[in-house]
One Martini backbone bead per residue (centre of mass of N, CA, C, O) as a GRO file, in nm:
protein
  375
    1MET     BB    1  -1.273   6.463  -6.910
    2ASN     BB    2  -0.999   6.268  -6.895
    3LEU     BB    3  -0.997   5.934  -6.952
    4GLU     BB    4  -0.720   5.845  -6.846
    5LYS     BB    5  -0.738   5.987  -6.579
    6ARG     BB    6  -0.994   5.842  -6.479
    7SER     BB    7  -0.876   5.565  -6.491
    8ASN     BB    8  -0.654   5.605  -6.284
    9GLU     BB    9  -0.837   5.670  -6.047
   10ILE     BB   10  -0.980   5.399  -6.043
   11LYS     BB   11  -0.742   5.214  -5.996
   12ALA     BB   12  -0.671   5.351  -5.723
   13ARG     BB   13  -0.928   5.285  -5.582
   14ILE     BB   14  -0.916   4.981  -5.610
   15THR     BB   15  -0.661   4.946  -5.451
   16GLU     BB   16  -0.776   5.073  -5.187
   17ILE     BB   17  -1.001   4.858  -5.157
   18LYS     BB   18  -0.814   4.617  -5.126
   19GLY     BB   19  -0.693   4.700  -4.861
   20LEU     BB   20  -0.961   4.708  -4.701
   21ILE     BB   21  -1.039   4.406  -4.724
   22GLY     BB   22  -0.798   4.295  -4.533
   23ALA     BB   23  -0.943   4.429  -4.310
   24GLU     BB   24  -1.121   4.513  -4.038
   25VAL     BB   25  -1.470   4.490  -4.107
   26THR     BB   26  -1.779   4.563  -4.157
   27LEU     BB   27  -2.058   4.468  -4.319
   28GLU     BB   28  -2.145   4.743  -4.422
   29VAL     BB   29  -1.875   4.826  -4.551
   30LEU     BB   30  -1.854   4.595  -4.744
   31GLU     BB   31  -2.103   4.654  -4.909
   32GLN     BB   32  -2.004   4.933  -4.999
   33LEU     BB   33  -1.750   4.837  -5.133
   34GLU     BB   34  -1.886   4.641  -5.345
   35ALA     BB   35  -2.053   4.869  -5.485
   36GLU     BB   36  -1.821   5.051  -5.568
   37VAL     BB   37  -1.669   4.838  -5.741
   38ASP     BB   38  -1.878   4.787  -5.942
   39GLU     BB   39  -1.903   5.084  -6.050
   40LEU     BB   40  -1.603   5.112  -6.123
   41ASN     BB   41  -1.598   4.885  -6.324
   42LYS     BB   42  -1.810   4.991  -6.523
   43GLU     BB   43  -1.655   5.261  -6.573
   44LYS     BB   44  -1.396   5.129  -6.665
   45ASP     BB   45  -1.507   4.971  -6.912
   46THR     BB   46  -1.605   5.225  -7.068
   47ILE     BB   47  -1.335   5.376  -7.081
   48GLU     BB   48  -1.164   5.142  -7.223
   49ARG     BB   49  -1.341   5.140  -7.477
   50LYS     BB   50  -1.285   5.432  -7.555
   51LEU     BB   51  -0.977   5.409  -7.560
   52ALA     BB   52  -0.970   5.188  -7.780
   53ILE     BB   53  -1.088   5.354  -7.997
   54GLN     BB   54  -0.881   5.598  -7.987
   55ASN     BB   55  -0.594   5.410  -7.965
   56LYS     BB   56  -0.607   5.110  -8.054
   57THR     BB   57  -0.593   4.981  -7.768
   58LYS     BB   58  -0.523   4.744  -7.507
   59ILE     BB   59  -0.674   4.694  -7.194
   60ASN     BB   60  -0.624   4.536  -6.909
   61PRO     BB   61  -0.824   4.425  -6.681
   62VAL     BB   62  -0.919   4.495  -6.356
   63VAL     BB   63  -0.936   4.230  -6.105
   64ILE     BB   64  -1.103   4.116  -5.834
   65GLU     BB   65  -1.017   3.864  -5.654
   66ARG     BB   66  -1.180   3.626  -5.456
   67SER     BB   67  -0.920   3.524  -5.301
   68ASN     BB   68  -0.892   3.826  -5.155
   69GLN     BB   69  -1.145   3.763  -5.010
   70VAL     BB   70  -1.352   3.765  -4.737
   71ASP     BB   71  -1.546   3.577  -4.569
   72LYS     BB   72  -1.856   3.670  -4.489
   73ASP     BB   73  -1.874   3.525  -4.205
   74GLN     BB   74  -1.603   3.629  -4.103
   75LEU     BB   75  -1.677   3.924  -4.114
   76GLU     BB   76  -1.913   3.926  -3.938
   77THR     BB   77  -1.771   3.837  -3.683
   78ARG     BB   78  -1.581   4.078  -3.682
   79GLY     BB   79  -1.798   4.296  -3.658
   80LYS     BB   80  -1.897   4.205  -3.386
   81ASN     BB   81  -1.634   4.237  -3.234
   82LEU     BB   82  -1.617   4.548  -3.278
   83ARG     BB   83  -1.901   4.601  -3.114
   84GLU     BB   84  -1.780   4.424  -2.909
   85SER     BB   85  -1.638   4.296  -2.653
   86ARG     BB   86  -1.384   4.121  -2.536
   87VAL     BB   87  -1.350   3.752  -2.536
   88ILE     BB   88  -1.241   3.489  -2.328
   89GLN     BB   89  -1.175   3.158  -2.408
   90VAL     BB   90  -1.258   2.853  -2.270
   91SER     BB   91  -1.191   2.531  -2.280
   92SER     BB   92  -1.411   2.263  -2.258
   93GLU     BB   93  -1.201   2.026  -2.207
   94GLU     BB   94  -1.109   2.122  -1.924
   95ILE     BB   95  -1.393   2.095  -1.785
   96LEU     BB   96  -1.489   1.788  -1.921
   97LEU     BB   97  -1.284   1.615  -1.792
   98PRO     BB   98  -1.250   1.312  -1.686
   99GLU     BB   99  -1.219   1.091  -1.454
  100HIS     BB  100  -0.941   0.907  -1.340
  101ILE     BB  101  -0.902   0.546  -1.268
  102ALA     BB  102  -0.746   0.322  -1.138
  103ASP     BB  103  -0.709  -0.046  -1.165
  104GLY     BB  104  -0.591  -0.025  -0.863
  105ILE     BB  105  -0.462  -0.105  -0.536
  106ALA     BB  106  -0.244  -0.008  -0.318
  107PRO     BB  107  -0.035  -0.157  -0.132
  108HIS     BB  108   0.095  -0.216   0.150
  109PRO     BB  109   0.443  -0.177   0.188
  110PHE     BB  110   0.425  -0.325   0.458
  111ALA     BB  111   0.448  -0.526   0.716
  112GLN     BB  112   0.163  -0.646   0.931
  113VAL     BB  113   0.297  -0.924   0.989
  114SER     BB  114   0.440  -1.146   1.160
  115ALA     BB  115   0.647  -1.436   1.102
  116LEU     BB  116   0.562  -1.610   1.350
  117VAL     BB  117   0.289  -1.730   1.249
  118ASP     BB  118   0.441  -1.907   1.009
  119LYS     BB  119   0.668  -2.068   1.213
  120VAL     BB  120   0.486  -2.220   1.364
  121LYS     BB  121   0.316  -2.497   1.481
  122VAL     BB  122   0.063  -2.657   1.277
  123VAL     BB  123  -0.247  -2.820   1.382
  124ASN     BB  124  -0.473  -3.030   1.244
  125LEU     BB  125  -0.817  -3.011   1.407
  126ASN     BB  126  -1.083  -3.076   1.262
  127GLY     BB  127  -1.350  -3.069   1.497
  128GLY     BB  128  -1.236  -2.989   1.752
  129GLU     BB  129  -1.191  -2.883   2.103
  130THR     BB  130  -0.932  -3.020   2.213
  131TYR     BB  131  -0.580  -3.020   2.340
  132LYS     BB  132  -0.359  -3.276   2.427
  133LYS     BB  133  -0.039  -3.257   2.590
  134SER     BB  134   0.270  -3.413   2.594
  135PHE     BB  135   0.592  -3.394   2.784
  136VAL     BB  136   0.932  -3.387   2.828
  137LYS     BB  137   1.154  -3.329   3.091
  138GLY     BB  138   1.309  -3.607   3.126
  139SER     BB  139   1.570  -3.833   3.180
  140GLY     BB  140   1.708  -4.097   3.303
  141ILE     BB  141   1.969  -4.266   3.497
  142ALA     BB  142   2.180  -4.482   3.517
  143GLY     BB  143   2.313  -4.761   3.708
  144LEU     BB  144   2.503  -4.921   3.954
  145THR     BB  145   2.483  -5.271   3.983
  146GLY     BB  146   2.476  -5.522   4.202
  147GLU     BB  147   2.454  -5.812   4.308
  148GLY     BB  148   2.114  -5.855   4.377
  149GLU     BB  149   2.035  -5.582   4.291
  150PRO     BB  150   1.851  -5.332   4.195
  151TYR     BB  151   1.743  -5.153   3.953
  152SER     BB  152   1.760  -4.864   3.791
  153GLU     BB  153   1.570  -4.598   3.756
  154THR     BB  154   1.451  -4.451   3.412
  155GLU     BB  155   1.208  -4.278   3.424
  156PRO     BB  156   1.041  -4.049   3.259
  157GLU     BB  157   0.951  -3.719   3.266
  158TYR     BB  158   0.629  -3.564   3.270
  159GLY     BB  159   0.400  -3.344   3.082
  160TYR     BB  160   0.093  -3.149   3.090
  161LEU     BB  161  -0.150  -3.020   2.849
  162THR     BB  162  -0.405  -2.772   2.739
  163ILE     BB  163  -0.581  -2.687   2.446
  164THR     BB  164  -0.820  -2.449   2.385
  165LYS     BB  165  -1.074  -2.314   2.234
  166VAL     BB  166  -1.054  -2.034   2.005
  167LYS     BB  167  -1.221  -1.735   1.901
  168VAL     BB  168  -1.169  -1.580   1.595
  169THR     BB  169  -1.259  -1.243   1.477
  170ALA     BB  170  -1.428  -1.073   1.203
  171TYR     BB  171  -1.548  -0.739   1.090
  172THR     BB  172  -1.713  -0.599   0.781
  173GLU     BB  173  -1.798  -0.299   0.607
  174ILE     BB  174  -1.977  -0.215   0.295
  175THR     BB  175  -2.062  -0.076   0.018
  176GLU     BB  176  -2.220  -0.145  -0.278
  177GLU     BB  177  -2.045   0.043  -0.448
  178LEU     BB  178  -1.767  -0.095  -0.397
  179GLU     BB  179  -1.849  -0.384  -0.502
  180LYS     BB  180  -1.942  -0.255  -0.811
  181LEU     BB  181  -1.679  -0.163  -0.888
  182PRO     BB  182  -1.483  -0.243  -1.175
  183ASN     BB  183  -1.194  -0.114  -1.129
  184LEU     BB  184  -1.203  -0.196  -0.812
  185PRO     BB  185  -1.096  -0.451  -0.565
  186TYR     BB  186  -1.259  -0.426  -0.278
  187GLN     BB  187  -1.349  -0.714  -0.204
  188ALA     BB  188  -1.053  -0.840  -0.211
  189GLU     BB  189  -0.945  -0.652   0.010
  190VAL     BB  190  -1.131  -0.726   0.243
  191LEU     BB  191  -1.049  -1.035   0.247
  192LYS     BB  192  -0.746  -0.966   0.305
  193ASN     BB  193  -0.799  -0.809   0.573
  194ILE     BB  194  -0.927  -1.043   0.735
  195ASN     BB  195  -0.688  -1.235   0.733
  196LEU     BB  196  -0.486  -1.034   0.858
  197SER     BB  197  -0.642  -0.984   1.125
  198LEU     BB  198  -0.624  -1.276   1.226
  199LYS     BB  199  -0.305  -1.301   1.229
  200LYS     BB  200  -0.252  -1.065   1.425
  201LYS     BB  201  -0.396  -1.188   1.670
  202ILE     BB  202  -0.226  -1.451   1.685
  203SER     BB  203   0.049  -1.315   1.715
  204GLU     BB  204  -0.014  -1.178   1.984
  205GLN     BB  205  -0.100  -1.452   2.144
  206ILE     BB  206   0.171  -1.611   2.122
  207LEU     BB  207   0.296  -1.387   2.338
  208ARG     BB  208   0.024  -1.251   2.514
  209GLY     BB  209  -0.129  -1.477   2.608
  210PRO     BB  210  -0.274  -1.539   2.928
  211GLY     BB  211  -0.445  -1.823   2.968
  212THR     BB  212  -0.743  -1.789   2.951
  213SER     BB  213  -1.041  -1.757   2.860
  214ASN     BB  214  -1.034  -1.747   2.524
  215THR     BB  215  -0.706  -1.798   2.513
  216PHE     BB  216  -0.397  -1.795   2.483
  217THR     BB  217  -0.061  -1.934   2.559
  218GLY     BB  218   0.187  -1.753   2.593
  219ILE     BB  219   0.526  -1.711   2.626
  220PHE     BB  220   0.470  -1.471   2.850
  221SER     BB  221   0.312  -1.669   3.025
  222ASP     BB  222   0.251  -1.789   3.361
  223LYS     BB  223   0.070  -2.052   3.220
  224ALA     BB  224   0.324  -2.196   3.107
  225ILE     BB  225   0.406  -2.503   3.187
  226ALA     BB  226   0.672  -2.563   3.016
  227LEU     BB  227   0.803  -2.276   3.175
  228SER     BB  228   0.808  -2.309   3.495
  229ASP     BB  229   1.132  -2.398   3.506
  230THR     BB  230   1.219  -2.124   3.400
  231THR     BB  231   1.490  -1.898   3.379
  232ASP     BB  232   1.497  -1.579   3.364
  233LEU     BB  233   1.630  -1.325   3.190
  234GLU     BB  234   1.811  -1.033   3.317
  235ILE     BB  235   1.814  -0.692   3.179
  236THR     BB  236   1.894  -0.354   3.135
  237SER     BB  237   2.061  -0.387   2.846
  238ILE     BB  238   2.215  -0.363   2.539
  239THR     BB  239   2.500  -0.554   2.482
  240ASP     BB  240   2.789  -0.715   2.379
  241SER     BB  241   2.673  -0.983   2.570
  242THR     BB  242   2.374  -1.056   2.517
  243LEU     BB  243   2.371  -1.271   2.304
  244ASP     BB  244   2.542  -1.477   2.453
  245ASP     BB  245   2.361  -1.502   2.705
  246ILE     BB  246   2.124  -1.617   2.565
  247ILE     BB  247   2.248  -1.878   2.421
  248PHE     BB  248   2.372  -2.003   2.696
  249ALA     BB  249   2.090  -2.004   2.860
  250TYR     BB  250   1.994  -2.202   2.641
  251GLY     BB  251   1.924  -2.510   2.741
  252GLY     BB  252   2.143  -2.738   2.801
  253ASP     BB  253   2.454  -2.891   2.920
  254GLU     BB  254   2.568  -3.038   2.641
  255GLU     BB  255   2.474  -2.781   2.450
  256VAL     BB  256   2.441  -2.578   2.175
  257GLU     BB  257   2.163  -2.458   2.037
  258GLY     BB  258   1.987  -2.485   1.752
  259ALA     BB  259   1.735  -2.359   1.566
  260ALA     BB  260   1.695  -2.071   1.677
  261TYR     BB  261   1.501  -1.778   1.778
  262LEU     BB  262   1.498  -1.430   1.781
  263ILE     BB  263   1.256  -1.242   1.966
  264LEU     BB  264   1.192  -0.894   1.876
  265ASN     BB  265   1.232  -0.577   1.874
  266LYS     BB  266   1.323  -0.325   1.657
  267ASN     BB  267   1.483  -0.151   1.870
  268ASP     BB  268   1.674  -0.380   1.950
  269LEU     BB  269   1.803  -0.421   1.683
  270ARG     BB  270   1.925  -0.143   1.681
  271ALA     BB  271   2.099  -0.186   1.933
  272PHE     BB  272   2.273  -0.404   1.807
  273ALA     BB  273   2.372  -0.230   1.570
  274GLY     BB  274   2.503   0.005   1.766
  275LEU     BB  275   2.739  -0.165   1.842
  276ARG     BB  276   3.069  -0.097   1.967
  277THR     BB  277   3.379  -0.081   1.971
  278ALA     BB  278   3.663   0.096   2.068
  279GLU     BB  279   3.742   0.126   1.745
  280GLY     BB  280   3.437   0.137   1.583
  281ARG     BB  281   3.327  -0.133   1.550
  282LYS     BB  282   3.114  -0.373   1.494
  283VAL     BB  283   2.987  -0.629   1.676
  284HIS     BB  284   2.757  -0.692   1.464
  285THR     BB  285   2.626  -0.904   1.200
  286ILE     BB  286   2.369  -0.790   0.994
  287ASP     BB  287   2.106  -0.949   0.813
  288TYR     BB  288   1.835  -0.798   0.640
  289ILE     BB  289   1.756  -1.040   0.445
  290ASN     BB  290   1.800  -1.309   0.642
  291ASN     BB  291   1.766  -1.249   0.943
  292THR     BB  292   2.058  -1.191   1.096
  293ILE     BB  293   2.278  -1.247   1.399
  294ASP     BB  294   2.554  -1.395   1.355
  295GLY     BB  295   2.350  -1.630   1.225
  296ILE     BB  296   2.097  -1.554   1.391
  297PRO     BB  297   1.783  -1.581   1.388
  298TYR     BB  298   1.514  -1.337   1.337
  299ILE     BB  299   1.210  -1.185   1.490
  300ILE     BB  300   0.982  -0.939   1.444
  301ASN     BB  301   0.782  -0.799   1.719
  302SER     BB  302   0.568  -0.564   1.855
  303HIS     BB  303   0.491  -0.740   2.130
  304CYS     BB  304   0.766  -0.653   2.213
  305LYS     BB  305   0.948  -0.525   2.447
  306ALA     BB  306   1.180  -0.276   2.474
  307ILE     BB  307   1.479  -0.264   2.634
  308SER     BB  308   1.592   0.012   2.523
  309ASP     BB  309   1.349   0.142   2.638
  310THR     BB  310   1.274   0.372   2.887
  311ASN     BB  311   0.947   0.297   2.905
  312THR     BB  312   1.035   0.020   3.005
  313SER     BB  313   0.956  -0.177   3.243
  314ALA     BB  314   1.010  -0.361   3.499
  315GLY     BB  315   0.944  -0.700   3.416
  316GLU     BB  316   0.945  -0.688   3.114
  317TYR     BB  317   0.897  -0.854   2.829
  318GLY     BB  318   1.125  -0.854   2.521
  319LEU     BB  319   1.247  -1.154   2.484
  320ALA     BB  320   1.296  -1.442   2.272
  321TYR     BB  321   1.430  -1.797   2.288
  322GLY     BB  322   1.371  -2.045   2.028
  323SER     BB  323   1.202  -2.293   1.908
  324LEU     BB  324   0.910  -2.294   1.712
  325LEU     BB  325   0.827  -2.598   1.768
  326ASN     BB  326   0.746  -2.523   2.076
  327TYR     BB  327   0.494  -2.410   1.921
  328GLU     BB  328   0.137  -2.465   1.917
  329VAL     BB  329  -0.136  -2.453   1.650
  330PRO     BB  330  -0.448  -2.541   1.675
  331VAL     BB  331  -0.694  -2.624   1.413
  332PHE     BB  332  -1.052  -2.658   1.446
  333SER     BB  333  -1.103  -2.466   1.187
  334PRO     BB  334  -1.167  -2.306   0.936
  335VAL     BB  335  -1.197  -2.025   0.751
  336GLU     BB  336  -1.502  -1.833   0.792
  337ILE     BB  337  -1.677  -1.656   0.535
  338SER     BB  338  -1.943  -1.409   0.552
  339LYS     BB  339  -2.230  -1.286   0.367
  340SER     BB  340  -2.444  -0.986   0.412
  341ASN     BB  341  -2.762  -0.788   0.330
  342ASP     BB  342  -2.971  -0.764   0.583
  343TYR     BB  343  -2.895  -0.584   0.821
  344LYS     BB  344  -2.834  -0.315   0.597
  345PHE     BB  345  -3.045  -0.291   0.357
  346LYS     BB  346  -3.140   0.008   0.351
  347ASP     BB  347  -2.814   0.118   0.339
  348GLY     BB  348  -2.641  -0.054   0.156
  349ILE     BB  349  -2.502  -0.288   0.326
  350ILE     BB  350  -2.211  -0.493   0.352
  351CYS     BB  351  -2.139  -0.792   0.525
  352TYR     BB  352  -1.846  -0.922   0.705
  353LYS     BB  353  -1.755  -1.248   0.840
  354ALA     BB  354  -1.505  -1.405   1.053
  355SER     BB  355  -1.377  -1.729   1.151
  356VAL     BB  356  -1.166  -1.908   1.405
  357PHE     BB  357  -1.062  -2.219   1.550
  358THR     BB  358  -0.824  -2.203   1.807
  359GLY     BB  359  -0.473  -2.201   1.939
  360GLY     BB  360  -0.208  -2.195   2.216
  361ASN     BB  361   0.111  -2.347   2.314
  362VAL     BB  362   0.370  -2.458   2.500
  363VAL     BB  363   0.533  -2.789   2.433
  364GLY     BB  364   0.828  -2.732   2.536
  365TYR     BB  365   1.066  -2.793   2.750
  366LYS     BB  366   1.211  -2.513   2.782
  367GLY     BB  367   1.164  -2.381   2.484
  368PHE     BB  368   1.204  -2.085   2.621
  369LEU     BB  369   1.371  -1.787   2.648
  370ARG     BB  370   1.325  -1.521   2.875
  371VAL     BB  371   1.338  -1.162   2.850
  372LYS     BB  372   1.388  -0.916   3.100
  373LYS     BB  373   1.367  -0.624   3.274
  374LYS     BB  374   1.593  -0.471   3.478
  375ALA     BB  375   1.614  -0.256   3.754
   0.00000   0.00000   0.00000
């Protein structure tokens, strides 16, 4: 056989093998190709030496560079993939991603306690049992006295009331896991909730306390001695004259009283805001930032019945107007919060209880004007 022709065939076969190495082949095929390449290289070297002797020329050897070869482990993996069905891999990071917990508890976004409880007069009587209060109903008027006649009597008229001690309590249970969680301040939130719950009850009692045993005497109570001579204002609805009627009905005959607050339901505030003149202009200017209606400060309290609501019965108190200093809340003890692990020790429950001894009553004579719904 012609040596040059055989050399060209070997070169062509080597080129063909190079192309096969770049493809996906099994490990067995790879080994066969490597063995064939070795045999061809040996035969090529022999032929090139013979050609060099015959032609006195040098032929550069053709070498398969290792850089063009595929890693043996990689080819083995490819070979297995060819023999096995294709498998879709799911990243383990997506499965094992740990749960993330925020480092804080979002607070309740709205006010839960009426501002009324913070604006009435608080009297510190730590250690006391009852609180007796006297108030002036009115002063006398001097007289014109002739010679030898007795002087006119001007003794002021007094009234008296007693505020008894009321026990306000709160109780909460949480698991020991909640208390020990380092990321979230559940314990602090529990203590905050206890204080809020006490204030919410006091806020309710300031208005609705019936004045019976272990209760406040609220502004709307018929047992409020200081308001016994007050004539309640009755209205059927909120109109463009309601605010003026309330202001002028409150206080004495000598002047229009200032520094008074209007206590009302949120729906009644909406009714005031919705009033329009015949031309379509708003009747009242309401400042929702400073909480005023035409400059008159107001306090929203959910324990007021809305006069504007159709389901409010006739005779129900809906608004109150007066100086908040006319209502006193004596505090007979500080708020005491206790923690115990004993009650439900087996269940891992931690108990919190809180109590405060306080009370409340109207102390100013005719200190508030009460507005009720008229039939």
